[in-house]
C-alpha positions as protocol buffer text, in pm:
chain_id: "A"
residue {
  index: 1
  type: MET
  ca { x: 36 y: -2 z: 23 }
}
residue {
  index: 2
  type: LEU
  ca { x: 278 y: 258 z: 97 }
}
residue {
  index: 3
  type: LEU
  ca { x: 465 y: 164 z: -202 }
}
residue {
  index: 4
  type: ALA
  ca { x: 172 y: 222 z: -437 }
}
residue {
  index: 5
  type: ALA
  ca { x: 158 y: 557 z: -297 }
}
residue {
  index: 6
  type: LEU
  ca { x: 529 y: 642 z: -301 }
}
residue {
  index: 7
  type: ALA
  ca { x: 573 y: 551 z: -671 }
}
residue {
  index: 8
  type: PRO
  ca { x: 447 y: 867 z: -855 }
}
residue {
  index: 9
  type: SER
  ca { x: 667 y: 1081 z: -638 }
}
residue {
  index: 10
  type: TRP
  ca { x: 921 y: 840 z: -683 }
}
residue {
  index: 11
  type: ARG
  ca { x: 924 y: 895 z: -1058 }
}
residue {
  index: 12
  type: ARG
  ca { x: 919 y: 1258 z: -993 }
}
residue {
  index: 13
  type: ARG
  ca { x: 1200 y: 1321 z: -747 }
}
residue {
  index: 14
  type: VAL
  ca { x: 1405 y: 1595 z: -805 }
}
residue {
  index: 15
  type: ALA
  ca { x: 1728 y: 1732 z: -704 }
}
residue {
  index: 16
  type: VAL
  ca { x: 1800 y: 2027 z: -545 }
}
residue {
  index: 17
  type: ALA
  ca { x: 2083 y: 2255 z: -759 }
}
residue {
  index: 18
  type: GLY
  ca { x: 2161 y: 2619 z: -649 }
}
residue {
  index: 19
  type: HIS
  ca { x: 2075 y: 2810 z: -296 }
}
residue {
  index: 20
  type: SER
  ca { x: 1778 y: 3007 z: -412 }
}
residue {
  index: 21
  type: MET
  ca { x: 1539 y: 2795 z: -164 }
}
residue {
  index: 22
  type: GLU
  ca { x: 1787 y: 2819 z: 165 }
}
residue {
  index: 23
  type: PRO
  ca { x: 1742 y: 2773 z: 421 }
}
residue {
  index: 24
  type: LEU
  ca { x: 1424 y: 2533 z: 375 }
}
residue {
  index: 25
  type: LEU
  ca { x: 1602 y: 2353 z: 103 }
}
residue {
  index: 26
  type: LYS
  ca { x: 1980 y: 2328 z: -12 }
}
residue {
  index: 27
  type: GLU
  ca { x: 2178 y: 2236 z: -300 }
}
residue {
  index: 28
  type: GLY
  ca { x: 2232 y: 1816 z: -318 }
}
residue {
  index: 29
  type: ASP
  ca { x: 1906 y: 1783 z: -161 }
}
residue {
  index: 30
  type: TRP
  ca { x: 1642 y: 1531 z: -291 }
}
residue {
  index: 31
  type: LEU
  ca { x: 1322 y: 1540 z: -305 }
}
residue {
  index: 32
  type: LEU
  ca { x: 973 y: 1345 z: -356 }
}
residue {
  index: 33
  type: VAL
  ca { x: 746 y: 1494 z: -585 }
}
residue {
  index: 34
  type: ASP
  ca { x: 342 y: 1444 z: -539 }
}
residue {
  index: 35
  type: PRO
  ca { x: 220 y: 1544 z: -888 }
}
residue {
  index: 36
  type: GLY
  ca { x: -138 y: 1497 z: -776 }
}
residue {
  index: 37
  type: ALA
  ca { x: -101 y: 1747 z: -455 }
}
residue {
  index: 38
  type: TYR
  ca { x: -300 y: 2025 z: -626 }
}
residue {
  index: 39
  type: GLY
  ca { x: -576 y: 1836 z: -752 }
}
residue {
  index: 40
  type: ASP
  ca { x: -863 y: 2057 z: -888 }
}
residue {
  index: 41
  type: ARG
  ca { x: -729 y: 2343 z: -680 }
}
residue {
  index: 42
  type: ARG
  ca { x: -473 y: 2569 z: -827 }
}
residue {
  index: 43
  type: PRO
  ca { x: -156 y: 2673 z: -627 }
}
residue {
  index: 44
  type: HIS
  ca { x: -187 y: 2996 z: -416 }
}
residue {
  index: 45
  type: GLY
  ca { x: 44 y: 3249 z: -224 }
}
residue {
  index: 46
  type: GLY
  ca { x: 323 y: 3041 z: -28 }
}
residue {
  index: 47
  type: ASP
  ca { x: 256 y: 2715 z: -185 }
}
residue {
  index: 48
  type: LEU
  ca { x: 603 y: 2509 z: -302 }
}
residue {
  index: 49
  type: VAL
  ca { x: 581 y: 2391 z: -638 }
}
residue {
  index: 50
  type: VAL
  ca { x: 829 y: 2239 z: -873 }
}
residue {
  index: 51
  type: ALA
  ca { x: 735 y: 2345 z: -1221 }
}
residue {
  index: 52
  type: HIS
  ca { x: 894 y: 2369 z: -1573 }
}
residue {
  index: 53
  type: ASP
  ca { x: 1105 y: 2648 z: -1624 }
}
residue {
  index: 54
  type: PRO
  ca { x: 928 y: 2924 z: -1843 }
}
residue {
  index: 55
  type: ARG
  ca { x: 1276 y: 3025 z: -1947 }
}
residue {
  index: 56
  type: ASP
  ca { x: 1406 y: 2673 z: -2052 }
}
residue {
  index: 57
  type: SER
  ca { x: 1080 y: 2405 z: -2041 }
}
residue {
  index: 58
  type: ARG
  ca { x: 1333 y: 2068 z: -2032 }
}
residue {
  index: 59
  type: ARG
  ca { x: 1426 y: 2191 z: -1676 }
}
residue {
  index: 60
  type: LEU
  ca { x: 1263 y: 2204 z: -1331 }
}
residue {
  index: 61
  type: ILE
  ca { x: 1249 y: 2448 z: -1071 }
}
residue {
  index: 62
  type: VAL
  ca { x: 1194 y: 2457 z: -715 }
}
residue {
  index: 63
  type: LYS
  ca { x: 1023 y: 2779 z: -609 }
}
residue {
  index: 64
  type: ARG
  ca { x: 761 y: 2904 z: -363 }
}
residue {
  index: 65
  type: VAL
  ca { x: 446 y: 3076 z: -506 }
}
residue {
  index: 66
  type: LEU
  ca { x: 436 y: 3449 z: -476 }
}
residue {
  index: 67
  type: GLY
  ca { x: 108 y: 3536 z: -608 }
}
residue {
  index: 68
  type: VAL
  ca { x: -125 y: 3450 z: -853 }
}
residue {
  index: 69
  type: ALA
  ca { x: -218 y: 3676 z: -1151 }
}
residue {
  index: 70
  type: GLN
  ca { x: -573 y: 3735 z: -1284 }
}
residue {
  index: 71
  type: ASP
  ca { x: -505 y: 3512 z: -1579 }
}
residue {
  index: 72
  type: GLY
  ca { x: -421 y: 3202 z: -1356 }
}
residue {
  index: 73
  type: ARG
  ca { x: -43 y: 3229 z: -1425 }
}
residue {
  index: 74
  type: LEU
  ca { x: 187 y: 3211 z: -1138 }
}
residue {
  index: 75
  type: ALA
  ca { x: 492 y: 3447 z: -1004 }
}
residue {
  index: 76
  type: LEU
  ca { x: 755 y: 3230 z: -876 }
}
residue {
  index: 77
  type: ALA
  ca { x: 1097 y: 3327 z: -648 }
}
residue {
  index: 78
  type: GLY
  ca { x: 1314 y: 3140 z: -400 }
}
residue {
  index: 79
  type: ASP
  ca { x: 1301 y: 3213 z: -39 }
}
residue {
  index: 80
  type: HIS
  ca { x: 1687 y: 3302 z: 2 }
}
residue {
  index: 81
  type: PRO
  ca { x: 1673 y: 3676 z: 40 }
}
residue {
  index: 82
  type: ALA
  ca { x: 1917 y: 3715 z: -238 }
}
residue {
  index: 83
  type: HIS
  ca { x: 1629 y: 3557 z: -492 }
}
residue {
  index: 84
  type: ALA
  ca { x: 1288 y: 3734 z: -337 }
}
residue {
  index: 85
  type: HIS
  ca { x: 1269 y: 3925 z: -653 }
}
residue {
  index: 86
  type: GLU
  ca { x: 1356 y: 3705 z: -896 }
}
residue {
  index: 87
  type: ALA
  ca { x: 971 y: 3631 z: -1035 }
}
residue {
  index: 88
  type: ASP
  ca { x: 1060 y: 3874 z: -1315 }
}
residue {
  index: 89
  type: ARG
  ca { x: 1320 y: 3710 z: -1422 }
}
residue {
  index: 90
  type: ILE
  ca { x: 1139 y: 3376 z: -1444 }
}
residue {
  index: 91
  type: GLY
  ca { x: 822 y: 3501 z: -1598 }
}
residue {
  index: 92
  type: ALA
  ca { x: 508 y: 3385 z: -1527 }
}
residue {
  index: 93
  type: VAL
  ca { x: 451 y: 3012 z: -1516 }
}
residue {
  index: 94
  type: ASP
  ca { x: 124 y: 2855 z: -1652 }
}
residue {
  index: 95
  type: VAL
  ca { x: -70 y: 2605 z: -1393 }
}
residue {
  index: 96
  type: GLU
  ca { x: -35 y: 2331 z: -1680 }
}
residue {
  index: 97
  type: ASP
  ca { x: 376 y: 2362 z: -1604 }
}
residue {
  index: 98
  type: VAL
  ca { x: 329 y: 2255 z: -1261 }
}
residue {
  index: 99
  type: VAL
  ca { x: 469 y: 1905 z: -1227 }
}
residue {
  index: 100
  type: GLY
  ca { x: 378 y: 1917 z: -822 }
}
residue {
  index: 101
  type: ARG
  ca { x: 466 y: 1988 z: -468 }
}
residue {
  index: 102
  type: PRO
  ca { x: 735 y: 1838 z: -311 }
}
residue {
  index: 103
  type: TRP
  ca { x: 648 y: 1695 z: 2 }
}
residue {
  index: 104
  type: LEU
  ca { x: 954 y: 1466 z: 141 }
}
residue {
  index: 105
  type: ARG
  ca { x: 1309 y: 1565 z: 182 }
}
residue {
  index: 106
  type: TYR
  ca { x: 1480 y: 1196 z: 165 }
}
residue {
  index: 107
  type: TRP
  ca { x: 1863 y: 1262 z: 74 }
}
residue {
  index: 108
  type: PRO
  ca { x: 2075 y: 1330 z: 229 }
}
residue {
  index: 109
  type: PRO
  ca { x: 2009 y: 1132 z: 509 }
}
residue {
  index: 110
  type: HIS
  ca { x: 2049 y: 1377 z: 804 }
}
residue {
  index: 111
  type: ARG
  ca { x: 1825 y: 1627 z: 648 }
}
residue {
  index: 112
  type: PHE
  ca { x: 1535 y: 1397 z: 602 }
}
residue {
  index: 113
  type: ARG
  ca { x: 1189 y: 1572 z: 651 }
}
residue {
  index: 114
  type: LEU
  ca { x: 838 y: 1617 z: 549 }
}
residue {
  index: 115
  type: LEU
  ca { x: 805 y: 1939 z: 396 }
}
residue {
  index: 116
  type: THR
  ca { x: 501 y: 2204 z: 462 }
}
residue {
  index: 117
  type: ASP
  ca { x: 489 y: 2522 z: 281 }
}
residue {
  index: 118
  type: ARG
  ca { x: 627 y: 2675 z: 568 }
}
residue {
  index: 119
  type: ARG
  ca { x: 981 y: 2879 z: 542 }
}
residue {
  index: 120
  type: ASP
  ca { x: 1150 y: 2677 z: 812 }
}
């Protein structure tokens, strides 16, 4: 039963590269991503998302939703103060480009943790 629940997340696991999501996520962290986390609702301000980067759709980014525009597109940025204003540089993200929500940091073992949308 648990294995069946983990299978979709395992296929969507991602590695964190860079420092934009510190202190919550650090370079080298590996995350499981729930592809069905948002179901029928759109992500909203404060949510963590994994999405295709609008600058290069082959690349995935892990960011926090800053807000949702009237057209439904998302403004994303990192948690680190140096990345707090990167939404303009990233550009608006279509909800369809959201892969899912990171919910578990499983590697490295000493950083194992369930992830909430809180910044700590």
